[in-house]
N, C-alpha and C positions, 0 to 999 in steps of 0.2 A: 467424386469421379468414379466411373466404372473401372473395373480391372481391365487391363489391356489384353487384347487378343495375343495368343502365343504364336509367334511366327515359327515356321518350320525350318527356316534357313539358319545357317550358323551365325547369322547376325542377330539371332534372338537375344536381345539384351535383357530379357525380362523373365522372371520366374513365372510359373504357370498361374500364380495367384494375381498376376498383374505386375506392376512395376514395383521393384523392391529396393528402395533407396537405403534400407537399413544396413549400416556397416557395423562390423563385428563388435560393438561394445554396448553394454547395457547401461553404463553409468554416464553421468554427466562429466564434464571436465575436459581436460586437455590431454592429448596423447600425441607425442611427436609433432607438436605444432598444429594439430587438428583439434578444433573445438566441437564437442558433441553435446547434444541436448536430447534427452529421452532416447538415446541410442542412435540418433540421426546426426550425421555430420552436418554442421550448420555453417562453419566458416573456417578459413585457414589462410596462411600466407601462400602465395603462388608456389614458392619453393617446397613448402610442406606438401602441397597438392601434387606436385610433380614427383616428389619422393614416394608418395602414396601410390602412384601409378606404376612404380618400378618393381618388377618381380624380383624375388631373391630365391635362394635354394629352397626355402620353406614357406614362402609367401606369394600369393597371387591375388591381385585386386579383384573385387567383385565385378561381374559384368555390368551391373547398373552403374557402378562408379566409373568404369572405363568409358562407357558411352557418354555419361553426363560430363565427364571432364574433357574428353576429346571434342565434344560438341561445343562447350562453352569456353574452353581455354583460348580459342582463337580470338576472343575479345581482348586478350592480354598479351598473347605471344603468337607469332606465326607458326604454322604447323612444322615447317622445316627446322625452326629454331627449337621447338619443343622436342622434336625427335632427336636433334643433335644433343640436347641436354640429357635426354633419357639415355642415349648411347654412352655419353661421357660418364654418367654416373654408374652405369652398368660396368664399364671398363674399370673404373676405380674400385667399385665394391667387389667385383669378382676377380680383380687383379688380372685382367685380360692382357695387360701390357707386360706381365712377367715373362722372362725368357723361357721358363719352364712352367707350363700351365698345370693347375691342379685338376686333373681329368675327372676324377670322381665327383668333385664339387661342380664342375661345369656341366657334367651330364645331368645333374639335378636341376641346374639353372637353365640349361639350353631349351628344353621343351617349353618352359614357361615364357621365355622371351620370344620364342617363335610363335607361341599362342597369342601373345600380345600384338605382335606385328601382323599376324593373320587377322585378328579382330579389327585392327585399325584399317588394313587394306580393304577388308570386306565392307565395313560400314561407311568409311569415308574415302572411297576410291579416288575421288577428284583431288584429294590432297597429294596423290602420287603422280599427278601429271607433271610435277616438278622434278627435274633431274636430281636436285639436291636430296630429295626424299629417298629416291631409289639408291642414291649413293650411300646415305647413312645406313639404309637397310642392308645393303650388300656388305658394307664394312663390318657391321655387327656380326653377320653370319660367317663371314670369312674368319673372324677371330675365334668363334667357337667351333667351327667345322673340324679343325684338326683333332678334336676330342671325340668326334663321332661322324663317321661317313654319312649317316642318315641325314645329317643337317643339310648337306648339299642338295640332296633330293628334295627335302622339304622346302628349301629356298626356291628351287626351280618350280616346284608345284605352286608355291605362293606367287611367284612372279608371273607364271603362266596364267593363273586364275585372274590376277590383277590386270594383265594385258588384255585378256579376253573381256573382262568386265568393262574396261575403259574403251575398248574397240566397239563393244555392243552399244555403250552409251553414246559415243561420238557418231557411230554409224546410224544409230537411232535418231539422233538429232538431225543428221542430214536427211534421213529417210522421211522425217515428218514433212508432209507437204508444206512448203512455205506458204504461210497464210497470205492470201491475196489481200493486201490493204489497198491495192489499186481499186479505186472506187469509181463506178461509172454512173454518175448522176444523169448522163445522157440517156440512160435507160428510160427516163420518164417519157421521152419522145416515143418510145416503143408502145406506149399505152394505146396509141391510135393505129399502130401497125399490126400485121398478123402476128399472133402469139408465138409462132414457131421460132422467132429470133431468140427469145429468152426462154431457156428451160426453167421450169419451176420445180419446187420441191416435190409436189405431188406426182409429177411425171417421172421422178427419179425413185421415189419411195412413197407408196400410198398407205403403207401399213404402219400405224403409230408404234406398235410393239417393235417392229424391225428397226425403225429409226431410233427409238430409245436405246436399243442394243448397240447400234452403230455409234451413237453418241458416247455410250459407256466405253466402247473401244477407244475412241479418240481420247477420252478423259484419262483412262488408265495408261494408255501409251504415253501421254504427255507427263502424267504424274511420275511415271517410272524413271524419268530423267532427272527429277529434282533431288539434289543431294540434301541430306538433313542439315548440313552446315549452311545452306543458302538462307535458311530462316534466321540464323544468327548473323550471317554476314550482311544481311539487309539492314541491320541496325548497328553496324560498327561505328562507334564514336571514337573520339580521342580517349585514350586511357589516361586518367588523371595522373597516374604515376609516371607516365612517359609523355611529357608535354610536347615532344618534338613532332611526333607523327601519329597518324592512326595506325593500327596494326596492319591494315591493308592499304598501303600507300598506292598499290596498283588498283585497277578498277575493282569494284566489288564483284565478287564472283556469284552473281545471282541471275545469270541469263536464262536458265530454265524456268525459274520462278516467274520472271517477267514474261517469258513466252507463253506461259500458262495463263497469266492474267489477260494477255492479248487475245488468246483463244476465247476466253469468256466474253470479252467485249465483242468479238466478231460474231459469236453465236447470238448475242442480244440483237445486233444490227441485222443479222441474216433473218431472224424471225420477223422483225419489224418490216424489212424489205419485202419478204414473201407475202406479208399481209397487205401492204400498201400497193403492191404491184398490180394485181388484177383490176381490170376496168369495171367489172360487174360486181355489184354489192353481194350477190348470192355467192360468187366465187370467193370473195374476201371472207365472208362468214364461214365458208367451208374450210378455208385455210386456218382461220382462228380455231374452229372446232377441232381440226386435225392436231394443231399444236397443243391444245388443252389435253387431248388424249395422250400425246407424246409425253407431256409433262407428268401426267399421272403415272404412266409406265415408268418414267425415270424415278419417281418417288418410290414406286413399288420395288424397283431394282436396288434402291439405295444410292442412286446417282443424284445427290443434292445439288451439285454444281451446275449440271445441265438444266435441272429443274429451275434453279434460280435465274439462270440466263434466259430461259424461255419466258418466265413470268416477267422479268425485267423488260424484255423486248416488247411484250404485250402491253406493258404499262407505260411505254414511252408515249409522250404527248401526241405525236403524229398518228399513233395507233389508237390511243384511248379517245381521241376526239371524233373518231368515225362512228358517231351515234347511230346513224341509220344501219350501218353494218352490224354493230353490236346488238341492235334490236332483233336481228335475225338469228342470234347465237343463243344456244341453251347455256346460260352462264352459271348455273348452279355448281357445276363441276369446277369451273374456274375459281369461284369464290372459296370453295373448300381448299384448293391448292394455295390460293393467295393467303388464306388464313394460316396455313401451315408455315408459310415463309414470312409471316407478318413480323416486322422489326420490333413491335411493342415488347417491353419487358426484356430488352436486350436479346431479342429473337427467342423468347422463351419456348414457343411452340416448336420451332425448328430444333432447338437444342434438345428438347424432349425426344423428338423423332430421331435425332442423331444418336442419342444414347440408346434408344431402342434398337437402331440398326447396328450400333457397336456391340450391343449385347448379343444380338442375333449372330453377328460375325464370330463372336467368341465361341458359340456353341455349334457353329456351322458344320455340316457334314460335306457340303459341296462348295465349289468355288462360287457358284451362283448365289449362295446365301452369305458368302463372306464379303460381298462387295459393300464398301462404305466409301463414298466419294464426297468429302465434306464440301460445304459452300466455302470456296477457297479464300475469297477476300475477307471473310469473317474470321477464318482461322489465322490469317496473317494479322488481322487487326487485334485479335486476342493476344497473339504473341507480342505484337508491338506494345500493347498496353502493359502486358506483364513486364516487358523490358523497360518501358518508360517509368513504370510504377515503382520499381525498386532499384536501388543503386547496385552496380556491379561490385563495388567495393564498399566496405564498411569504413567508418571514420579512422579506424586503426590501420587501414591499408590492407586488411584481410579481404580475400575474395568472398563474396556473399554466396556461399555454396547452396544455401537453402533456395535461393532464387533459381539457381541453375537446375536443381532437382525438379522444380516445377516446369521449367522450360523443357527439360529432357522428357518429362512425362507427356507434354503436349506434342512435341516433335516425334517422340518414340511411337506414340499412338498412330500418328500420320504415316510413319515408315511402315508400320505393320499393314496399314490399309493399302499403301501404294505397291506392296509386293504381291497383291492378289493377281493371279493369272486371269485374263478375261475369258470367261467360259463361252462367249458367243462367237459364232462364226463371223469372220470379217467379210464385208461386202465392199471391195475396193472402189466400186463405182459410186456408192453413196458417200463413202469417206472422202473421196476426191471432190465430190460436189460440196460437201460441208466446208472444205478448206478453200475452194476456189470459186464458188458461185459469186457473181458480182454482188456487192452490197452498196446501198446508198450511204452517203454521209448524212448527217443530221439535216442539212439543207435539202438534200435530195429527198429524204423521207417526208419533210414538210411539204415540198412541192407535190410529190406523188399523192400525199394525203389530201391536199387542197384540190388537186385535179379529180380525185375520187369523190369527195364531198365538199361542196363549195364552202368558202370561209363564212363564218357565222357573224363576225363583227368587224369593225373598222380595222383593228389591229391586224387581224388575220388577213383582211383584204389587202392591206398595204404590204404585208410580208409576201403574200402570194404574187403581187405585182412585181416586187423587186426580185423574187426568185425566178419568175418567168423570164425576166430580162437577163439576169446573170446566167442562168443555166440553159435556158432554151433560146436565148437571143430574141425573144419576142417582146413586143411592147403591148 
């Protein structure tokens, strides 16, 4: 795997050479309940891992460890419970319950615990939507604040930054145009009416480069809302050591991840709808060529998710069966793109292109060169297989930390990419169209396709007949 891009924000969990899971010991063996191999932490009991997270007057955990543990710990313990245990252990170890506090000692410890809480709130802000989390955080700071006035100020800054981040995220979620899933198969009837009723993509944006940029806007906007923990929460199973409940008895908190997958599906169907809509073969061919150019621009930008959605839309049967239309298309460019996204060899070509884009992003001088938008459902699938392929716990009950380092590597890379600021100017008109233009269901697409180019065989004829009667009410 390539080294990871260095993010500039304080959530940068990585050293410049990429992800650095190495924890301070060069030898094998056990240290405070942690098992090391070749200098890497491979496994430990949950208690030992929690202890390893807790700063002391002269110890602070490595960034890579903090990220990896906070990301994966939710498979074993809910965040509020983890924070509660961290706080209790700090109170014990630093004797924060003593009637007279050891100020000199706490001044050494204070900045470290504040740093840990800051990293947690910055990287996993959604954890702090829970009142209990804020409660633990305030309690901790109230205990150390008498030793140094500056801690109050630090707490207020931390809470302000957190509130701002959560507000931005929830406002952003509301601001995302609700995807219209309301589907109008009745549009098929418009094929015979004047075209003015139905706007089409080319009347909204006729420049492939512009459309690719606006798609990149939508992608980065939607990505920015996905919390790293959603990847792990998508796969929460029952923890074998706690037979009673899964760690997240409430709903799995993966709504942003699901919304993003819906967007991909919408884009596929929008592409297919735009191609099947026009009554004239020449216009349909023109729309296909337009989307081929858009897809190529997406590839050049590093927007692999839109690229894959466009190719998938063009490969849907209602579109690919339009032989007469395709005969008018210069298909060479399409085949090149299709080859790039070919699933053979576990998407070998795409993975090579992705590594190239990731490498470019690493050495980028501009936001334009930093863009890497992975083909998202494949990323989820990779993480899913990583998760299914190895146990969370070893037979001795230890947490399989090696697995979580690999998980953190994949999710960490994604976080770096999702933080890129979109360098292109936004066109609200085009973005609105992408989210709200009517799209056909699969049936609607087939009907529109048959209306464009007649059925070739009996199966298609029967299907056309039944669709005409159900959708158009014609016999």
